[in-house]
C-alpha positions as CSV (number, residue, x, y, z in Angstrom):
1,M,0.0,0.0,0.0
2,K,2.8,2.4,0.9
3,K,4.6,1.7,-2.4
4,T,1.4,2.3,-4.3
5,L,0.7,5.6,-2.6
6,L,4.3,6.7,-3.0
7,S,4.3,5.8,-6.7
8,G,1.0,7.8,-7.2
9,F,2.5,10.8,-5.3
10,I,5.6,10.7,-7.6
11,L,3.5,10.4,-10.7
12,L,1.3,13.3,-9.5
13,V,4.3,15.5,-8.8
14,C,5.9,14.7,-12.2
15,S,2.6,15.3,-14.0
16,Y,2.3,18.7,-12.3
17,T,5.9,19.7,-13.0
18,Q,5.6,18.7,-16.7
19,S,2.3,20.6,-17.0
20,S,3.8,23.7,-15.3
21,L,6.8,23.6,-17.7
22,A,4.6,23.2,-20.7
23,Q,2.6,26.2,-19.7
24,N,5.7,28.2,-18.9
25,N,7.3,27.4,-22.3
26,E,4.3,29.1,-24.0
27,T,5.2,32.4,-22.3
28,T,9.0,32.3,-22.1
29,T,11.5,32.0,-24.9
30,I,15.2,32.4,-25.7
31,Y,14.3,34.1,-29.0
32,P,13.5,37.8,-29.5
33,T,9.8,38.4,-29.8
34,I,7.5,40.7,-31.8
35,G,3.8,41.5,-31.9
36,S,1.0,40.4,-29.7
37,I,-2.2,38.2,-29.6
38,E,-5.5,40.0,-30.1
39,V,-8.5,38.1,-28.7
40,L,-11.6,38.9,-30.7
41,E,-13.7,36.0,-29.3
42,P,-13.3,33.8,-26.2
43,E,-13.2,30.8,-28.7
44,L,-9.6,31.8,-29.5
45,N,-8.5,30.7,-26.0
46,K,-9.0,27.1,-27.1
47,L,-6.3,27.5,-29.7
48,I,-3.8,29.9,-28.3
49,R,-3.0,31.7,-25.1
50,A,-3.5,35.5,-25.0
51,D,0.0,35.9,-23.6
52,A,1.7,33.6,-26.1
53,K,4.9,34.9,-27.6
54,V,5.6,35.6,-31.2
55,E,9.2,34.4,-31.5
56,I,11.6,35.6,-34.2
57,L,13.4,32.4,-35.4
58,A,15.3,34.1,-38.2
59,D,15.7,37.6,-39.7
60,G,17.4,39.5,-42.5
61,F,15.7,38.0,-45.6
62,K,14.2,39.9,-48.5
63,W,10.7,38.4,-48.8
64,T,9.9,35.1,-47.1
65,E,7.1,32.8,-48.3
66,G,5.8,29.2,-48.5
67,A,6.3,28.1,-44.8
68,L,6.4,24.3,-44.7
69,W,6.9,22.2,-41.7
70,V,8.4,18.8,-42.5
71,E,7.7,16.5,-39.6
72,R,9.8,13.5,-40.4
73,E,12.9,15.7,-40.7
74,N,11.9,18.0,-37.9
75,M,12.7,21.0,-40.1
76,L,11.0,24.1,-41.5
77,L,11.5,25.0,-45.1
78,F,10.6,28.4,-46.6
79,S,11.2,30.4,-49.7
80,D,13.0,33.7,-50.1
81,I,11.6,34.7,-53.5
82,P,14.0,37.6,-54.5
83,D,17.0,35.5,-53.5
84,N,15.8,32.5,-55.6
85,K,16.5,30.2,-52.6
86,I,14.8,27.8,-50.2
87,Y,16.1,27.9,-46.6
88,K,16.0,25.3,-43.9
89,W,15.5,26.0,-40.1
90,T,15.9,23.5,-37.3
91,E,16.0,24.0,-33.6
92,A,19.4,22.5,-33.4
93,G,21.1,24.0,-36.4
94,G,19.2,27.3,-36.9
95,I,19.2,28.7,-40.5
96,E,20.9,26.8,-43.4
97,D,20.8,27.1,-47.1
98,Y,18.6,24.3,-48.5
99,L,18.1,24.8,-52.3
100,Y,19.5,27.2,-54.9
101,P,18.2,28.0,-57.4
102,S,14.7,27.3,-56.2
103,G,12.5,29.0,-58.8
104,Y,14.5,30.3,-61.7
105,S,17.0,28.0,-63.5
106,G,18.0,30.4,-66.3
107,T,21.4,32.0,-66.8
108,E,20.3,35.5,-67.7
109,D,20.0,38.0,-64.9
110,R,16.4,38.2,-63.7
111,P,15.5,40.9,-61.2
112,G,12.3,41.0,-59.2
113,E,10.8,37.8,-57.8
114,P,12.3,34.8,-59.5
115,G,12.3,32.2,-56.7
116,S,10.0,29.5,-55.5
117,N,6.9,30.5,-53.6
118,G,4.5,27.9,-52.2
119,L,5.9,24.6,-50.9
120,I,4.2,21.3,-50.0
121,I,5.1,17.6,-49.5
122,D,3.1,15.4,-51.8
123,E,1.6,12.0,-51.0
124,S,4.8,10.3,-52.0
125,G,7.0,12.4,-49.8
126,N,8.4,14.6,-52.6
127,L,8.8,18.4,-52.4
128,L,6.5,20.3,-54.7
129,M,6.9,24.0,-55.4
130,T,5.5,26.8,-57.4
131,Q,8.3,28.6,-59.3
132,H,8.0,32.2,-60.4
133,G,11.0,32.4,-62.7
134,N,10.4,29.0,-64.4
135,R,6.7,29.8,-64.5
136,Q,5.7,26.3,-63.4
137,V,4.6,23.9,-60.7
138,A,7.5,21.5,-60.2
139,R,8.6,18.5,-58.2
140,M,12.2,18.5,-56.9
141,D,13.8,15.4,-58.4
142,A,15.9,14.6,-55.3
143,R,15.5,13.3,-51.8
144,L,14.4,15.7,-49.1
145,T,17.6,15.0,-47.2
146,E,19.8,15.5,-50.3
147,P,18.2,18.5,-52.1
148,E,19.3,19.3,-55.7
149,A,18.1,21.9,-58.2
150,N,16.7,19.3,-60.5
151,F,13.0,19.8,-61.3
152,I,10.3,17.9,-63.0
153,S,7.6,20.1,-64.4
154,L,4.0,19.2,-63.4
155,A,2.4,22.2,-65.1
156,N,3.9,25.1,-67.2
157,Q,1.4,26.1,-69.8
158,Y,-2.3,26.2,-70.6
159,N,-3.6,26.0,-74.2
160,G,0.0,26.4,-75.5
161,K,0.6,29.6,-73.5
162,K,3.0,30.0,-70.6
163,L,1.6,30.3,-67.2
164,N,2.0,33.6,-65.4
165,S,3.9,32.8,-62.2
166,P,2.4,30.0,-60.1
167,N,2.0,31.1,-56.6
168,D,0.6,28.6,-54.1
169,L,-0.6,25.0,-54.2
170,V,-2.3,22.3,-52.3
171,Q,-2.8,18.6,-52.9
172,H,-6.2,16.8,-52.6
173,K,-6.2,13.4,-51.0
174,N,-7.0,11.9,-54.4
175,G,-3.7,13.2,-55.8
176,D,-5.0,16.2,-57.7
177,V,-2.9,19.4,-57.2
178,Y,-4.7,22.7,-57.2
179,F,-2.7,25.9,-57.7
180,T,-3.1,29.6,-58.2
181,D,-1.4,31.6,-61.0
182,P,-1.3,35.4,-60.5
183,P,1.3,37.6,-62.3
184,Y,3.5,38.7,-59.4
185,G,6.6,37.0,-60.6
186,L,6.3,38.9,-63.9
187,K,5.9,42.3,-62.3
188,E,8.3,44.9,-63.8
189,Q,10.1,42.2,-65.8
190,T,11.6,42.9,-69.2
191,I,12.7,39.4,-70.2
192,D,9.3,37.7,-69.4
193,K,6.1,38.5,-71.3
194,R,2.7,37.6,-70.0
195,E,1.0,35.3,-72.5
196,L,-2.3,34.7,-70.6
197,D,-4.8,37.6,-70.3
198,F,-6.2,36.3,-67.0
199,C,-5.1,34.9,-63.7
200,G,-6.3,31.3,-63.1
201,V,-6.9,28.6,-60.6
202,Y,-6.0,25.3,-62.0
203,K,-6.0,21.6,-61.3
204,V,-3.4,19.1,-62.5
205,D,-4.2,15.4,-62.0
206,K,-1.9,12.4,-61.6
207,K,-1.8,11.9,-65.4
208,G,-0.6,15.5,-65.9
209,K,-3.8,16.9,-67.3
210,I,-4.2,20.6,-66.6
211,T,-7.7,22.0,-66.1
212,L,-8.6,25.7,-65.7
213,L,-11.1,25.9,-63.0
214,I,-11.4,29.7,-62.3
215,D,-10.5,32.7,-64.4
216,S,-12.6,35.4,-62.7
217,I,-10.5,36.2,-59.6
218,P,-8.3,39.2,-60.3
219,Y,-5.3,38.0,-58.3
220,P,-5.8,34.5,-56.9
221,N,-3.1,33.9,-54.3
222,G,-3.4,31.5,-51.3
223,I,-5.2,28.2,-51.7
224,G,-6.3,25.5,-49.2
225,L,-8.7,22.7,-48.5
226,T,-11.2,22.1,-45.8
227,P,-10.4,19.1,-43.5
228,D,-12.8,16.8,-45.3
229,H,-11.3,17.9,-48.7
230,K,-14.8,18.6,-50.0
231,Q,-14.3,22.4,-50.3
232,L,-11.5,24.6,-51.7
233,I,-10.7,28.1,-50.3
234,V,-8.9,30.7,-52.5
235,S,-7.7,34.1,-51.4
236,N,-7.8,37.2,-53.7
237,S,-5.0,39.7,-52.9
238,D,-6.7,42.4,-55.0
239,G,-7.3,45.4,-52.8
240,N,-10.6,46.1,-54.5
241,K,-11.9,42.6,-53.7
242,P,-10.0,41.3,-50.7
243,Y,-12.0,38.1,-50.2
244,L,-11.7,34.5,-49.3
245,Y,-13.7,32.6,-51.8
246,L,-15.3,29.1,-51.1
247,Y,-15.9,26.4,-53.6
248,N,-17.5,22.9,-53.4
249,I,-15.3,20.3,-55.1
250,L,-17.4,18.1,-57.3
251,K,-16.8,14.4,-58.1
252,D,-14.9,15.2,-61.3
253,G,-12.6,17.6,-59.5
254,T,-14.3,20.8,-60.9
255,L,-15.6,23.5,-58.7
256,E,-19.0,24.9,-57.7
257,A,-18.8,28.5,-56.4
258,K,-20.3,29.1,-52.9
259,G,-19.5,32.8,-52.8
260,I,-17.4,35.0,-50.5
261,A,-16.5,33.3,-47.3
262,F,-14.8,36.3,-45.7
263,D,-14.3,39.9,-46.7
264,F,-11.2,41.7,-45.4
265,S,-12.2,45.1,-46.9
266,P,-13.6,46.5,-43.6
267,Y,-10.2,45.9,-42.1
268,G,-8.2,47.6,-44.8
269,G,-6.5,45.0,-47.0
270,G,-6.5,41.5,-48.5
271,A,-5.1,38.1,-47.9
272,D,-2.0,36.3,-49.1
273,G,-1.4,32.7,-48.0
274,F,-3.2,30.7,-45.2
275,T,-3.5,27.3,-43.7
276,V,-6.4,25.3,-42.2
277,D,-6.2,23.1,-39.1
278,R,-7.9,19.7,-38.6
279,K,-11.0,21.4,-37.0
280,G,-11.4,23.8,-39.9
281,N,-10.0,26.9,-38.3
282,I,-8.3,29.2,-40.9
283,Y,-5.0,31.0,-40.2
284,S,-4.8,33.7,-42.8
285,S,-2.5,36.5,-43.6
286,G,-4.4,39.8,-43.6
287,P,-4.3,43.4,-42.5
288,G,-2.2,43.9,-39.5
289,G,-0.9,40.4,-39.1
290,L,-2.3,36.8,-39.1
291,W,-6.1,36.4,-38.7
292,I,-7.7,33.4,-37.1
293,L,-11.1,32.5,-38.4
294,N,-13.2,29.6,-37.1
295,R,-14.7,27.0,-39.4
296,N,-17.7,29.3,-40.1
297,F,-15.2,32.0,-41.3
298,E,-15.9,34.2,-38.3
299,P,-12.9,36.1,-37.0
300,I,-12.0,35.0,-33.5
301,G,-8.5,36.5,-33.2
302,R,-5.5,38.1,-34.8
303,I,-1.7,37.7,-34.2
304,R,-0.6,41.3,-34.6
305,I,2.6,41.6,-36.5
306,P,3.9,45.0,-37.6
307,H,4.9,44.1,-41.1
308,P,3.3,42.1,-43.9
309,V,2.6,38.4,-43.4
310,S,2.8,36.1,-46.5
311,N,2.0,32.6,-45.3
312,C,2.0,30.1,-42.4
313,D,2.0,26.4,-41.6
314,L,1.2,24.3,-38.6
315,S,3.2,21.4,-37.2
316,D,1.7,18.0,-37.6
317,D,0.5,18.0,-34.0
318,E,-0.9,21.6,-34.5
319,K,0.9,22.8,-31.3
320,T,3.2,25.1,-33.2
321,L,2.4,27.7,-35.9
322,Y,5.2,28.9,-38.2
323,V,4.8,32.2,-40.1
324,T,6.7,33.9,-42.9
325,A,6.4,37.6,-42.5
326,N,8.3,40.0,-44.9
327,H,12.0,39.6,-43.8
328,Q,11.4,37.3,-40.9
329,V,10.3,33.8,-39.9
330,L,8.2,33.5,-36.8
331,R,6.9,30.9,-34.4
332,I,3.9,30.8,-32.0
333,R,3.2,28.0,-29.5
334,M,-0.4,26.9,-29.7
335,R,-2.5,25.1,-27.1
């Protein structure tokens, strides 16, 4: 009996200590911090503490994008578009070069935004990316642990005309890849000419067939799926129509428009990239930082950041949120 009581006491003390440390780790950090948590609805408290720190993991980049947490390698990958490079961050090693060139493989000088943008791991464990300079959606033809600038194009044209500059992408559980194609990688370029007179949202299936799904959004940007993969969300970064659009995915992979899911215009700007958690909450770039919407697209909070946010990604256990924001890469501990 004494042994049982003592074991229970030790277990209770250990559990209390671990719980206290876990709570303390959410509010203390060895990294510099920035910004703050704005609670708009009590519902936010289930996802993040009001006093959670926004940690600066890395600084000094030109324009970071495409945050991607790779669980099996315990690393964060992200693009620096002007530098035409993908960087790697780990807790143990900090920042390291991962892949160069990442989005433009040509030899001519190409100013502007030539690099990779959105990054995902496909169903087979390969790195897929949207490439501004090469104007395509591509797969890196190398192992994740031994990256090389060898690319296999998955989509680079539509009806014989070059894509604009693919921006973001997401893979459906059936293998289809959906991606957006605004012209941002062509902006102020002299060596690249725009061949399509619209900005599209496309689907490329496993056989390589490219289907245009939407040509009516002025600047389609971020793209994501609801947890059941039955609906697609697309952000428009056009300041005149700063919306998140919602679409039903039909059995043949085409879309049925459901209208505007969220309007950022009352808040003074539009959205770039976003991610969706397993419960359907949306973490979206937007005016003043990173907005958190519940599954009904109701704003419940904002992570205030004093410079533009481009994208974000959650760890597999959804306890950590990684954010690419202008020249920085940030981390927020979740519940």
